[in-house]
N, C-alpha and C positions, 0 to 999 in steps of 0.2 A: 628174172632180173640178171642183167649182165654186170659183173663186178669189175671195176677198174683195177689196174695194177697199182698197188700202194708203194710208198717209198720207204719201207721198213729197213732197208739196207743202205740208206743214204742216197737212194736214187728215186726219181720221179718220172713217170711216163706222161708226157704232155702232148696235146694236139692243138693245132691251129686250124680254124675253119675259114675257108675262103668262099665268098659269095658274090653274085652279081645282083645286088638288091635294086629294086625299082620302086615305083609308087603304088604298089599293091601290098599293103601291110600284112594282110592275112597270108598271102602267098609267101612273102618273105619269112614270116614266122614259121610256117609249115616247112619251108626249106631248111631253116636253121635247126628245127627240132629233128628233122630227118638226118642232117649231118651230125648232130650231137649223138643220135642213136648209133650212127656208123662209127664215130670216133670211140664211143664206149665199147662197142662190139670188137673194135680193133685193139682194145687194151689200155686206152687212155685213162688216167686217174684225174687229170686236170684238163678241161676242154675250154679253149679260149675262142670267143667270137670276135667279130670285127667291128669297125666303127659304123654307127648309124645303120646297122643291118636291118632293122625293122621297117625303115622307110628311108628311101633316097629319092628326093624329088625337089620341087620348088619350095620356097620359104613358107607359103601359105599351107601347103600340104604337110610340111614338117611340123608347123604349129598345130595343125589339126591332129596329127599323129602323136603328139607329145602326151605323156601320161606320168602320173606320180610313181615314185619308187619308195616302198614297195607298191606294186600295182599289177595289172593283168599280165603284162609280159614277164615280169620277174616271178610271178606266181607260176606261170607255165614252165619257166626255166627251173624253178625250185622243184616242181613235180618230176622233171627229168633227172635232176640231181639225186633225189631220193630213189627214183626207180633204178638208176644205174650205180648208185653208191659212188658218185664222183663229185669233184668240185667243178663248178662252171663259172668262168670269167665271162661276164655278160657283154664283152666288147664295148659298145656304147649305144645308148638310145637317147632319143629326145625326151628330156625330163621336164615336166611341168611342176612348178612350185607356187603355192598360194602367195599372192602379193607381188609377184614378179611377172611383168608382161612378156618378158623374154623367156626362151627355153634355156636349159642347161644341157650340155653334152656330157652325159654321165654314164659311168660303168658301175656295176655291182659285182661283188665276189660272193658266190653262194656255196655253202659247204654241203657235204653229202646228206645232212639232215634237212636240207632245204632252207637253211637260215642264211640271211644276208649278213656276212661278217665284215664287209667293208664296202664303202662307196667312194668314188672319186669323180669330180667334175673337172673337165679339161680347163687348164689354167690359161694357156696362151691362145689368143684370138688371131686369126689370119685377117688382118686389116692391111690392104695394100692399094696403092695408086701406081699404075704403070705409065710413067711418062705423060701423065695428064690425059691419056687416051681411054683407059679403062680402070675400073676400081672394083674392089670387093671388100665389104665390111662385114665380117662375121659377127662382130660385136653389136651390129644393129639388131640382130635377132637372137643372139646367144650370150648369156651372161657367163663371165669367167668364174671358175672355182677359186677357192682361196686356201686349200689345204693340201699338203703333201702327204700321201697315204702309203703305208705298208701294211701287210697282213701276213699271217702264218698259214702255210699249207703243208701238212705232213712233214714238219720240221724244216721247211725252207721258208725264208723270208722273201716275200714277193713285193715288188713296187708297181704302182699303177700310174700309167701315163696314157695319153691319147694323141695320135696323129701329129699335128703341128708341134706339140711339145718336143718332138724328136730333135728340133733345131735349136733347142736351148739346153746346152750341156750342164748348166748350173743345176737344173732340176734333177738330172740323172746322177750327178755327183752327190747331191744331198741324199737321194734315195740310197745310194751305195753306202754313204756314211751312216745312214739309219739302219744299215744291215742288209739291204736288199741283195739277194743272190740271183734272182730272176726278175726281170722287168718286162711287163706287158706294154705293148704299144700298138693297139688296134688302129687301123688307118683306112682312109679313102684317098690315098695319094693320087694326084692326077697323072695322066700319061706323060704330060710335058715335063713335070718335075721328077716323076718316078724313074724315068729311064736313066737319068744322070745322078740323082741324089739318093734314091731309096736304099740301095745296098750299101754304098759308102757310109751313110749316116748311121745305119743300124750297126754295122760292124765297128764303126768308130766308138759308138756308145758302149758296146760290149767290151772292146779292147781297153779303153781308157778307164773304165770302172771295174774291170774284171768281173763281169756279170754275164749270165745268160740273157738273151733277148728273145722274146716271142712276139712276132709282129704279124697278126692276121689282117688281111686286107680285102678291100673291094676290088673286083676285076670286071672289065668290060664296060659298056656304056650304060648310063642311067637313062631315065625317061626324058631328060632334057637334051640328050645326045652328048653329054660330057663323058669322056673316057677315063677310067681308072686303071692304074698300072698293074695292080695285082701283085704277083710274085711274093706271096706270103712267105715269111722266113722264120726259122729258128736258128740262132747263132750261139756258139759257145763263148766262154770268156777269153779264149785266144783269138777270137774273131773268125773262127772256122764256121762256115755255113753247114749246119747239120741237115737242114731240109729246106727245099724251096718248092713252092707250088707251081704247077703248069698254069696256062691261061684258061682256067675253067673253074667251075664250082667244085670244090674238093676239100679234103682234109689231109694235112700233113702231120707227121709224128716225129718225136725225138725223145730220147731218155736223157735227162739231166742228172748229174751226180756230184756229190760233195767232194769226191776225191779229185776230179778234174778242177773244180773251183779252187780247192786248196793248193793243188800243184801249180796252177797258173799264178796264183797270188804269191807263192814263194818265188817263182821264176821272174815275175815282173811285179815287184812290190810297190806299185805306183800309189796305192792308197796309204800304205805304211810310210812312204817317203814324202808325203805331203809336207808343206811348210806353211801352215795357215797363218802364222804370225807375220809372214812376208806379204800376204795377199791383202792389198788395200785398193778399193775401188778408186779410179781416177776422180778428181773433183768434178769434172764435167758430167760424168755418169751419175754421180750422187746428186747433182743438181738437176738431173733430168735432161741434160743436153746430149744430143746425139750427132 
């Protein structure tokens, strides 16, 4: 058994897994388990997977690949968590729930005993019409979650988000106010948006909330020919990039620590200086007008 590095001194060694998932579910799972083994051997205590890593393909294939949580995939991740004495953040998988014809895009956080200690389903759906020419409706096949989730890992409060959630700063501020010190954001950002938006958005969420960000990502093309940006990142509360992945399947590492978090929050006390009694949503927004 390989034992991960624990955070007994106010530090935590984390790893982010980057993959090029396609429409072969078993191949994807074997790749993820291999990279988890590598991350644990390299000293990670908490290992984070990416968005929809177990299957990346068309909607029909995604529906067929969906499974319950707990289920076969989380059982295999739980075995690895016990084997290596690590926490595993399950990125996200297509989740099937009784009574709902659509999937959920859901993550699970598994402790070193192999127990699921938190789950989160992606809240924000990517529904867009581009000048009447093209459209994409994620909500046609995926149901949104309805709960904002934090959990505890070796004395650190962690927040759970997924991909498109990154564009909604309200969610990240709420997580910070709920005590989050590290926020996970597994993703499958496209090449088109990733090249301009990926790093600025991740660093902004870290800076404005004085939190660590861990963003494992899909890289390369999927079975349909769509390209993902990759560049998985770990960012500290100052907005400094601690680790970035090259354009390949790999693992990146960083050590997060309470001292850095506390120092940055003293230097830039944006959470302490909030004025919540001044914040009122405009009437048009409350009425649902955009």
